[in-house]
N, C-alpha and C positions, 0 to 999 in steps of 0.2 A: 708533409707538412699540408695547412689546409689551403685550400685555394682562396683568392677573392672571388667573390659571387657575385654575378652581371649584374644585382639590385644593386651594390655601391655604385655611389657616385663617385669620379675622378678625384673627388676635391676632399674624397673621405680617408683616400691613401695614408696621405699623411698623418692621420691620427692612426693609422693601425699599430701595432708592437710590431718590431720586428721578428720573423718565428712563430707566434702565433694567431696573426689573421684574426686577433682581436682589437676592436676599438678601445684604443686608450682608454676614454673615459671611463670604459667598463671594467676596467681592470682596478681594484681598489690594493693600494699598495701598502706593506704591511711589515713589521718589523718581528725578527725571530734573532733572540739574543741569551748569549749566557755571562748570566747577572745576579752577582750575592751566591751563586753555587748552585742554579736553577735556571731552567729553561726558560725563558720568558717570553711570548709571542703577544706582540699588539701590548706590551706592558705591563701582562697578564702572567704569573707564575704558572706553565703546563708540563703536566708528565707526557712522556713518547711511548706508547704504545703500539707498537709497531709488528707489522711482516714483512716478511722477505719472499718477492714472488720478481721474476724473471721474466720481459716480454721475450725475451727472445726463443724464451722454451715455449711458448701460449701461441696459438693462433689470433692474431687479428682478431679475427672476427669473437674473441670469446671474451679479450683485455676487458670490458666490461662486466660481465657476467665474475668472472672473478674476483675485479675490482670491488662487486660490491657482498660477496661472500667475506672479502674481508673485514668490510664496515660491517655486516651483521654477525661477525666472532667478536665484535664487542674493541675493536680496532680502529687508533684513527691515524695511523702512519703506514704507508705501505717503503720497504726500501728495493732496491733492485741495484745490480749494479751493468755499468754500461760494457758490452766488451767490445772492446778495438774491433778485433777480426769478425762482428758481425757486421759491422759498418766500410770497415776497410777490405772489399771482396777481393779486389784485385790490388796490383799494386800502381798506385795514382787515382784507385779507382770507389769512389768513396758513396753510400745511399744510407739515406737517415728519409725516407721515403715509402717503399715497396714495400708490404705485406707486413712483415712485424718488427721491422725496423724503422716506421715510424713513429721515432722517438715522441716526438713532441705532439703525436695524439695519443700517446699514455698517460702522458703528463695531465695534458689536458682533460685526458678520463679520470683520472684519478685526482684531479683538483674537484671536476664535476660531481663524482661520487662523493666526496667533502673529504678525503684524505688528503691529509700531509705527507711530502716525498722525500722518502730521504733518496741522495744520487752517492752513488759509490763506482767512478769512473775509470779505478786502476788507477796509471794503464795497464796494471797487474791486478787481475779479479779472482785468481782458483776456480772455485767454483764449480770444480769438476767440469769445466769446460775447457775446449780443446787447445792444447798452449794454455794454459791459463789468460785466454780472452788475446793473446799475441798472435799479430799477421804470421804467418810458416814462415814467410819470406825474408825475416828480419836476418832469419840464418845465413841468408844466401850472401851478407857485408860479412868478410873476414874481420874485419877492421872494428866490428860492432859484437859489444858483449852486452847480453840483455840483464835487466835487474840491477844496473851497478853505473857510477859514478863516472863514463862511459861516454864520452862526447857526440859519438855519430848514434848511441841507442839515445841523449838525451834529444839530438835531433829531429828522431824519429818521435819522437814520446810528444815533442812540442809538437808539432806538426797535428800527430792524433787529438791532443788536446785543444787545440784552436779551431780543430773543426768539429768536434764537440761542442766548445764552447758559445759558437756563433748559432749551434743551435738550441743551448738550454739558457742561456745566459737570461733570457728574459724571462725565464718562468722561473725565475727564484723570490723569491716570499719578499723581497724589496722592489719588485717587479710591476707584485700582484699575483705572482703564480704560487705553487704548491709548494716548490723547493724550500726545504728548513736550512737542510745540513750539508753539506760536500769531505765525504772522506777524503785524505790521503794515502794513497797506495792503499794495499792491504797486508795485513801480517805479516810486515816487513816484520818481525824482531826476530819471529820463529826461521826466519828464511838467515838475520845475521849471525842467530844461532848456530845455522847448517853450515856458514859459508865462513869460518874463524880464519880461512886462509884469507879473507882482504882483512886490509887493517877496518875499523871499530868506524874511524874518522872517515874514512872513503866510505861506508854505508853511510852514515850520519850527514856527508854533504851530499849523494843520490835520493833520499828521502828531502831532505830542506831542497833540492832542486826541485822537486815534484812541486812541493807545495808553490815554491815561487813559480812555477809554467801553469800551474791553474788558479793562482792568483793572476798573474798579467793576461793570463784568455779572457779574462772579466768573472770569475768565480769567487763570490765574497764569503763565504762558508756563513755561518762559523763550520770551521772545518774540525774534523778529528779524523784520529786513526784506531785501528784495533787489532788486540791482539790477547793472546792469551795473556794473566797477568806475568808470567815467569816472561816472559819475553818483555814487559815496557822497557827496557832496558836500550832494549837495539830498537824497538819500533816505534817509542814517542819521540815526536819532533818537534820543537819551536812553533808555538801559534796554533797547535792544534789540540783539542779534547782529547787523551787518551782513554780508550772504552774495552772494556774486557769482553772476551768470548770467553764462554764455557763456563763463567763464572758462578759458583751455584751460593757458593757462605757469604753474606752479606757485609760481615765483618771484614773478610779478607778483601772483598771486592772493594770497601771503601778506602781501606789499606793502602792498597794497591794504586788506586786513584788518586789518594793526599800525596800520595809521595812525590807525586810527577805531576801531580797541578795545582801545585800552594794549600796544600792541604784541605781543600776542600772542593765540591762537587761541579757541577750535578753527576749521579753518578750511573750508568749504564752497562747493561751486557749487550753489547753492537751482536751480538749471536750466540742467542739460547736455543739449545738443538733439541727440539721436541722428536725430533727421528736420526736416522744418518743417511748416509751416502750405500753406495752396495758396488758388488763387482761381480764382474762372471765367474762363474764356477766357485763361487760362494753362497754360504747361505743370506737370505734378507735380514737384514740386522731391525728389530721391532724395541720404540720403547715405548713403555706403558702408560696408559694414560691415566691413571695416579700419580706416578712419578711425575706426569710433566703438569697435571691440576697443581699438586703440592707445593713443586718449585714455580711455579706460577705466583699462586698465593702468598709464597713469603717477598716474590717484588712487589706489590702492589700491599702488604701494609708494610710495608717497610720504604716503599716512595723510588724504588727502584724502578727507573725506565728499560723499556726491555726491546729485541727486537728477535722476533720467534726466525728462524732460519732449520727449516723452511718452513712458511706457512704456506705455500701452495708452491711444487715442486716443477708442477709440467713435466717435459721430456724434451729429451735431446735429438731431438729431427734431424737427420743429413747424418753428418759426422762428426755434430758437434761436440760427443761427447769426449771427456779427458781421458785420461789414467791417474792411479799411483804408483806405489812401488814400494817394498819392505825389505826385509833381509831374506825373506825366502823367494818372491819375485821379485824378476827387474822387472816388471808391470804390471799393474794393475788395471786391466782396461775399466771404466764403468759401463754400464748396463744404459740399454737407450731410454728404461723409463727413468725419470726423478723424482719418482713417487715421494720419496724421501719421510715415510710414514710419517707424512705431513698431518697439520689436522685437515686440511683439504685435499682431497686424493688427485688422482694425475687426474681424471675425468674431469674433476671439479667439484665432487660430491662431496656434501658435509659429514664428515666419518664418525664415532663416538666419540673422539678425544674432543673432534670440534665442537660438537657437543656438548661437551666436557666445560670444555676452555670458554663458548659463548655461555655457559649459565655463571660460571666464576664467573667471570667478564664484567656481567652485568648485575650482579651484587656491587663490586667494586666501583664500575666507573660512575661520573657524575651528568653522563652528556646519553644522551638518545642511543640504542640502541635498535637496528632497523632490523624486520622479517626476515629472516633467510629466503631467497630469491629460489624459484624454482629451478632443478637441474637440469643440462642439458637434456631431450627427449635423446633415448636409445633407439635403435631399430634392428628388429630380427633380420637377417638373411640368410638365404639359404649358404650349402657350399659353393664358391664360387669355382666353375667350371676352365680346367688349361687348358685351352685346347692347340697354344703350337707351343715350340718347345726348339731350342737354337744352340748348339755345343758354342762355346765360350772362345775355340777355337778357331773358328770361323769367322770372327771379328778381327781376326790378322788379315784377312786379306784386303781391309779397307784401314788399315792401322799399319802406316809407316813407322817401323820399329826406329830409336837410336841406337847408333851402333859403336861398341866400344870397345879396347882392348880388357876392363875388367866392368864391372855390373856399376850403372852409378847409382844414388840416391834421388829418394824424390824429389828433394830439393833441387839437386843437379840436371832431374828431366822437366825443371819447372810444374810440377807438378804438388800437388800440397794434399791431396786425398786421394781416398778409395783404393786401387789396386796397380799392380805391374807385374807383364808377365816379362820373365828373364829367362832368355832361351839360348842356349849354347848346341852346337852341333861337335860329335867329337868323331873325327876321319877313325883314330882307332880304337879298339875295347878296353874297356876302363871299367874295374871295378874295386870296390873297397868300403871305406870308411867316409861321409861326404859331410862336411863339417862346414856351415854357414854361422860362426861366429857373428857376425853381422846383422844377421837379421831383426827385422824391427818393421812387423812384428811376428805375422803368422803365416805362415808358406804350407802350399802343396804342391806337391813336386810327381813330375811327370817323367818316363824315361820314352819316348815314343808315343807317346800319348793315353799311358796306361799310367793309374795312377799307386805309386810305389811308396808312400807317405806323409809325412805332415809333420814341420817343424812347428815349435810355439816357443812364443819368449816368454810367457805367461807362467809356464812350466820350466820354465829354463833346458827346452827342449832343443838342441841346435844340431843334433848329428843322425843318420841315418843308413845304417848299408844300406849302397844299390848297384847294379848291373848293367853297364852300360855298351852293349852291342856294339858291334862296327857300325859306322855310318847313323849312330844313332842322334839325338835329338835332347836333352837332358832340357827341363823347363821348372820352374819354379815361380808360384802363385803367389804375388806379397802383398795380403793386407796391412796399410796401417788402420790400426786398431783405436787410434787416440793421441796426443801427444801427450806426455807427464805434464801437469797444472799444479804438481804443486811439488816443493824441494827445490834441494839441492841439483837434482839432476835435470831441474828445466832448463837447462843449459845445453844440454845434450838430448837434444827433443830431432834430429834428423828422423829417415823413414826408410826404407825399403832394404837393401843390402847397401851395407856402408863399410864392407872389409872384406877383404878376397873373400873367396867361395873356394875354400880346401876338398882335394880327393886325394887321398891315402899319402897325407901330410904335403902335399906341393898345393900351391895357388894354381888354379882353374886362369889363367888367361890366351885372351885374342879372342874373335869373333861372339862377344856375346850381342846378342839381339835384344833388344827393350819393347814391348809394346806397352804404350802409358792407357792405363782402363778407369777415368776420373770418373767416371761413372758421377757425371755435376750435370746430366742427361736423359734420359730415357733413349736406348739404343732404336733404333729401329728397325725392325729384327723381320719385315716383310721381304729382304731383299738375301736371305740366306736359308737355307735348306733347312727343313722340319728334322732334329738329330738329338736323341736321348740315349745315351749310354751308363752305364750302372759306372761312377767312378768319375765320369767326366765333369766338369764345373758346367751349371748352364741354365740356360734363361728359359724362364717358364711365363706365357704371359695368358693371358684371356679378358673377358669383358664380364661385365654382371650390369644388369638392371636392379634399379631403387625407383620404388613409386614412392615415398618421402624421408628426407634424410634426415639423421640422425647419428649420435655416436656408437663405436660398433667395436670390436677387438677384432684382429683379425689370430687364429690359433698356429701356433707353429707348433704344433706337437707335432711328431715325428719327419719335423726337417730336418738339415743338419744347422749349416751357418750361411747365412748370405745377409742379403738385403730385403728391401722390398717397395717398389715407388706404386701408389695408386694417383692416377691421375697426376703425373706428373712429382706428384712429392714426396720424397722421400722420408719415408716412414721409420729410419734407424735400423741398425741390424739384430738379427735373432741371432740366435747360438742353443743347440741342444743341450748346451753344459750347464742350463740354467744362470739364477733361479727364475730370471724371467721366460717366463713361456707364452704372451702374447703380446700382439705390438696395437697399439694406439690407434687407432682414426678415426679423426676430427669427423662428426659431419658433415662440418660448413666445408671441406674439402668433395666431400661426393656433390653429383650430379641427379639430380631428377633426371631419370632415364638411364642412360647406357654409361658405364664407366669405365674404365680400362685398371687393369693392373699387369705388373710387372715384375718377377722375383729370380735376384740372382743367386742361385743355390750352388756354393760350391763344393761343399764335399758329396753332394750328390749322391750317398749310400743308397737310397732308395728311391725308383721312379714315383712321381706324382703323377696326381692325375688334378687334384682338386684341393681349395683353398679353402678350408673349416674358418669360420666366424661364432663371434659368442659375446654377448649382450655384457659380461664382467671380465675382468682381470685374469687371466690364471698365476698363481702367486706360488704354487709350489713346484718345487728343483726337481728337478728329473731325474737325481740322484743324489 
């Protein structure tokens, strides 16, 4: 939030608008309404040409540049989700001020750049974001049912909505701000279709309750819902405009909306997909530019309001990437890059798709389209020398384990993300089939510190043969690869080992020790001895100097699987299965002079001495 500057006299305080830090007299109030089948702003019919961009996926320092890019593409609106778990960082802890959590600054910047804002507060977001935006600890309440007409869940939603509304309600158009519309829930109709075990009336009560909570908190609307037209029956709710996701046929769009909106518009595609999401170990998905411009021109010719999802995707920094699933894979973790094949690329560059859409928009819109801002500079760096290596098992010395007869989940250990090392000593020799059917999501298996194999939920690989000598230790390093963000399985999202470990058909019980490794900060490696052995999970560290800051990509080809920190910033996951082979390092996170890097390499099949860099993303899959 903006703070009051010393130059303001005390008598001015009464003139400030709550939350904005701007003098009330400087804020001109506006009207935005749905009238006669149209969107009407200050009494004038207005078309919405929007692009989705999530502030949580972009460094705060780059918000203005990306918003300028949206404006220069010919759009007049930016849409954004608010991720509940991005602001509710721990139970009872809320953050709307630090880094890229400063939502008020984002909204204010959008307004300064001449953009309307469409607010998508959820509480469920999806968006390929961890747990669809829900805080992981909601699952610890056994009486709480996610995304349902369940009082404990609605009570939690109310707390979130009230906290959010206190920040944004004075940024609505009626108060002089840029917010023109607010979404109710998100793609609820598809969830209704998947959860037919719940009576339709209960689903409708839940959707209505979310709208009521938004209204009671001070959000005025207009409200809208967002679904594929085939799911309107389950997702539409009274008092909210139904909008369509992914609908390209104008007549079908109008017919679907008319059916649930009294036979009139406005007609809006709330998510038009110029690209698509990507999973680990699957090819990048690409949408041709010609296909995009043809569809957008159809919308423009027929007066259809639309929102590019995404216009700029950004990056799933830290452990924010979510996951999907299908009939073949129990989980499909999303990659770190959220480039999405969007018109504005992950580092904020204008793509050929961007230029083609911009040229098209300039032919149709009546408002001025500004020039394209210069891209953020890139820098060329030499390979970064990694001068320190520490065996992860060394960290056990300062990590007090949690003991239990059976393995505990991340949630039971009060840990949301990262890794847990599950350890058990065997007083008698054992061998045979080790089964970890409750693995969530990826495990490297060791016997007496030697790697004996990997288990992988993505590939439905839950078992391997092991041989455990007398007085030996079995250890499983388990990684949470992101909670499912879409579909009925969102209600089953605990992590770690959530069912008994089985050896030769019998449960392995007694004497389990669990070492928590959340990697919520960079560990201090100075107090540990230098060790590096093939197959051992290893921490690599080094430093490098920068004369001039700028964007750069870390080249992860040749590495196995892990995460990278630079100057304390978690850049996200890498994995040799591809398709992503680089990690985006924003220049605003670099220092002139010395910079620190640390990698946690889980597989460590090849010992490394340096980390290469590049000025371009490497998009080719490795296999």
